[in-house]
N, C-alpha and C positions, 0 to 999 in steps of 0.2 A: 416401822415395819420389820418384823423378824425375818431373817433370811433362812430359807429352808436348805439344810445341808444335804447334798446329794451323795448318798452312800453307794458303795459298789460291792461286788462279790468278794468272798474270801480270797479267791485266786487273784483277783485284780489287786487287792490290797497287798498280798504277798509280792506280786510282781512290782508294785509301786515301791515297796520297802527295799527290794533289790536295786531299783534305780536310785533310790535315795542313798543307799549304802555305797553304790558305785560313785555317785557324785561326791559324797563326803570323803570317801577313800582317795579319789583322784585329786580333790581339792586340797586335802591334807598333805598328800604326797608332793604336789607341786609347791606347797608352802615350805615343806622341809627341804626339798631340792633347791628351791630358791634361796633359802637362808644359808645353806651350806655353800652354794655358789657365790653369794654375795660376801660371805665371810672370807673365803679364799681370795676373791677378786679385790677386796678392799684392804687386804693386809699390807701390801706394798705402799699404798697411798697413806695409810695410817702411820706407817713408820716414817715416811718422808715428812709428814706433818708433825712428827715428834709426839704422837698421841698413842702409839702402840699398835701392834698388828691386829688386835681384837677390838679396837675402839668402835668402829662402825658396827661390828657384829653385836657387841654388847648393847649399843644404843638401839639397834634393830630388835634385839631380844626384849628390851623394855617396851618398845612399841607393840609387841605381840600381845601384851596384856590388854590394853584398851581395844586392840583389833578383835580379840576374841569376844570381848564384851559387846562390841558393835555387831559382830556376826550373830551373837545370841539374841540381842534385842531386835535386830532387823528380821530375824527368823521367827520371832514370836508375835509380832504385831498382827492382829487380825486384819486380813485383807479387806473385808467389808468395811472396817473402820478406816482403813487407809484410803479407800475410795471416797469416803465422805469428807476427808481432810485434804484431799489432793489440790483442791482449788486454792485454799489459803496457803498451803505449802508452796505451790507454784508462784504465787504472788510474793511471798516472803523470799523465796530463792531468787526471783527476778530482782527484787529490791536490793538484796545482799550483793548482787553483781555490781551495783552502782556504788557501794560503799568504799571500794578502794580509791575512787576519784575524790573523796572528801578529804581536804587537807587536815592533817593531824590524826586522822583515823587510818587512811590508806598509807601503805608503805611502798616506796619505789626502790626496786632492786634491779640494777643493770638496765635502767631505762624503762622497765616494765612495772605497771601498777596492778598487781594481781592479788595482793595480800592486804589484810586488815590486821591491826595490832590489837590483840586481846589481852595484853599485859604479860601473861605467862608464856604465851606462844603466838605465832602468826597463823592466820587462817586464810585459806584460799577459797573464796566463794564458788569458783567454777567447779571445784570438786563436789560441792553439794548440788550444784545445778545439774550435773550429768545424770545422777540417779533419779532426781526429782522429775526432770523433764521426761525421762523414760517411763516413770510411773504415770505421769499425766498423759502421755501419748498412748500408753497401753489402755488407760481408762477410756479415753475418747474413742479409740479404735473399737473397743469392746462395746461401748455404749451405742455407737452408731450402727453396729452390726452390719446387716445386709446393705444399708444405705451407702456405706463407705465403699462397698464393692461394686455398686452400680454407678455411682457418680463421683468423679474426681473432685468436683467442687466441694464435697463434704470434707475433703482433707485440707482445704485451703486454710481454715482458721488454725488448726493445730500446727500447720507448717509455719504460719506467721508467728505463733508463740515460740516455736523452736528457732526460727530465724532471728527473732528479736534477741533472744538470749545469746545466740551465736555472734551477733553483731557486737553486743556489749563485751563479750570475752575477747573478740578480735581487737576492740579498742583498748583493751588492757595489754595489748601487745603479746597476745598468746594465741597465735594463729593455729598451732597444732591442736590445742585443746578445743578451740572453736570448731575446727573441722571434725574432730573426734566426736563431739557431742552431736553435731549435725548429721554425720553419717550413721551413728548409732540410732538416732531418732528416725531417720529416713528408712533404715532397715526395718523398723516396725511397720511403716506404711506398706512395705512390700509383703511382710509376713501377714498383715491383715487383709491382703488382697486388693489394695487400691489399684484402679485401672492403670494399664501401662502408659497411657497418654499423660498421666500425672507425672511419671518419672521422666518422660521425654521433656515436658515443660520445665521440670526442676533442673534437668541436665543443661538445657539451653540457657537458663538463668545462672546456673552455678559456675559453668566453665568461664565465662567472661569475668564474673565476680572474683573467682579464684585467681585468674591471671592478673587482675588489677591489684588484688591483695599482695601477690608475690612481687610484682614489678614496682609497687609503691614503697617497698622496703629493700634497702641495699643488701642487708645481710641475708634476707630470704632469697633475693635474686642470685647472690653469690653461691648460696647452697645449691640452687637448682642448676646454675651454670657449672658448678663443680661436679655435679652428678652427671651432666651431659658430657662435659669435657674434663676428664680426670686431672689434667695438668693445669687447669685454670686457677685453682686455689690450693697449691701444693703444701702450703704452710698453715692453712686455716682448718676449717671443718673437714675438708677433703683429706687432710693429713691424718685426722682421727679415723675416718672411714677406711682409708687404705691400710692403716695399721691394724684396724679391726679385722679386715679381710685376711691379712697376713697371719694374724693370730689364729683365726678359724682354720686356715689351710695348714698351719704348722701342727695342729692337733692330730691330723691324719685320722686313722681309724680308732686307735685305742686311746689317744690323748697322751699328754706328758705326765699325768697324775695330778690329783688334787694338791694344790699348794705349790706345784712345780712349774707353773707357767711363768714366762719371763716378760711378756708384753705388758702385763699389769704393773710392772715396776716403773713405768714412766712414759712409754710410747703411746699409751691410750689414755688421754685425760678423762676424768669422770668415769673411770672404769667401774666404779662401784654402783653407778646409777644407770644411765641410758645405755652404756656399752658393756654391761655386766655379762651379757650372753657371749660376747667375743672371748672373754677370759674363761668362761665355762667351757666353751667349745675347744679352746686350746688345751685345757687340762683334762677333759673327758673324751675328746675326739668325736668322731661321727657316731660312735656308740652312745655317748651321753646325749648328743643332740637327738638321735633317734628315740631315746628313752623319753625325753621331754615331750616330743611330738606324739609319742604313743600314749602317754598319760593324758596329754591335752585332748587328743582325739577321743579317748575313752570318756573324759569329762563331758565333751560336747555330745557324744552319743548318749550318755546317761541322761543329760538334760533334755535333749530333743525327744528321746524315746518316751520319757514320762510326761513332758509338756504337751505332747500331742493328744493325751488322754484328758486334758483339763478343759474347763470352760474357757471362754475367750480371754477374760482378764488375766487369770493366773498364767495361762499359756503365753500371752503376749508379754507379760511381765518377766517370766523366766527367760524367754527367748531374747527379749530386748537387753536384759542384763548380760546374757551370754554373748550377744553381739558386741556389746561395749567392751567386754574383756577380750574377746577374740580379735576385734579390730586392733586393739592396743598390742596384743601379742604378735599378730602378723606384721603390723607396721614396724614395730621395734626390731623384730628379727630381719625384716626386709631392709631396714636401714643399716644394721651392723654387718649384714652380708653384702651390702652394696647394690641391692636390687631397687632401693627407693632412695630419694633425696633425704638428707639428714633432717630429722625433726627432734623435738624435745619430749617425745612421748616415752614414758617409763614402761618397763616390762613388768606386767603383773606378776606378783610373787617373788620376783628376782631383784628388782631395783631397790637400792637403799632409800630410806626416807619414810617418815610417818604418813604423809599424805597419800602416797601410792598404796601403802599397806592398808590404811583405813578404807580407801576407796574400793580396793579389792575385797576386803572383808564385808563391806556394806553390800556390794553387788552379790557376793556369795551368799550372804544371809537372806537377801531378798529372793534369790533363786531357790534356796532351800525352802523358804516360806511358801513360795508359789507351788513347788512340787509336792509338798506335804499336804496341801489343801485339797480335800476331796471334791470341792466345788460348791457353789452357792448360786442362788438365783439373782437376777439383776436387782439393782437398787430401785426402790419406789421413786416415782417422779418427784415427790416432795423432799427426797433426800439427795438430790443432785448437788454437785459442788458449784462453787461460784463461777468458775470458768468452764463453760460447756461448749461453746463454739457452734451451737446449733441444736436442733431438735433431736431427741434420742429415738432409737428404733430397736432397743433391746428389750 
């Protein structure tokens, strides 16, 4: 069945082009700011490792090439084709989450089995699961339409799929990523208008489960206790957080200047990744922090403004990916500023590493794809994917 493209007026198209330009401009600006911040923050660590001040920056620059390709490809995939493939993609992604547990294929690093060996590089299946499960959830929410807004039971099956993936990631000893994927997915349930009693039930189930997950792991418990009682773990993770807070405060309003920060020289471990924003705040001050928040706010505004005009699926897709990036952004900054317990969640655009950059590029490409779509009618019943979770109502 051919899908009928829904066209709009010339004024609407121009307005949409403005939102797309705003998104691309803010997305590119954050990528540039993040690269410069990471370059400066990583210089001291690179020197200490005898690899040179620009080692991590050069490696990150190389990662930008495949990241741009990922952004381009994910922005060009026809959404109607993506909907027909989401069932197999979800199954493949779920199966890939189990691969790190296979001896000889999975790789254990620091007690965690999150990666599989592909020969030339290691691959973390949970990075694939996050965008795939959001596409799946967006499709189910759009397909069920008004049913999902009338009955909380209609949301149970997609919640089970989301929870199953979350459980596997947790067993990989990756609590932060499991919670990130779960929260981003649940945010789509709220965007789709699932009844409030559904979220009450999820909250009742999630709180004791989260408490059990935290208390069953010594290092997670220490992180939480260190957050509640700052002197509990003065030489562990809390040492890193406290130095991060000192770095932010020492930047004052104007900052010390790019490259002139001192905390990055040794007092903040992993300053080029999870705590890169602390070094950025020290060097650019409140002015730099405000600039980042201003650009991020404009990115959110551009996406929400244009997404509201779309059909259900592209709207949910864009807002779901935006929620994924925004949750990461807020949680990371909450950690480095001492407002949240320490986690291992990277800062989109800023943290060093190929996985984080690829994940951000993929989410950005999907958002751009959804925003540039003028709209299309629902899939025919014969074109439904393998995993539906119930009858459709679209």
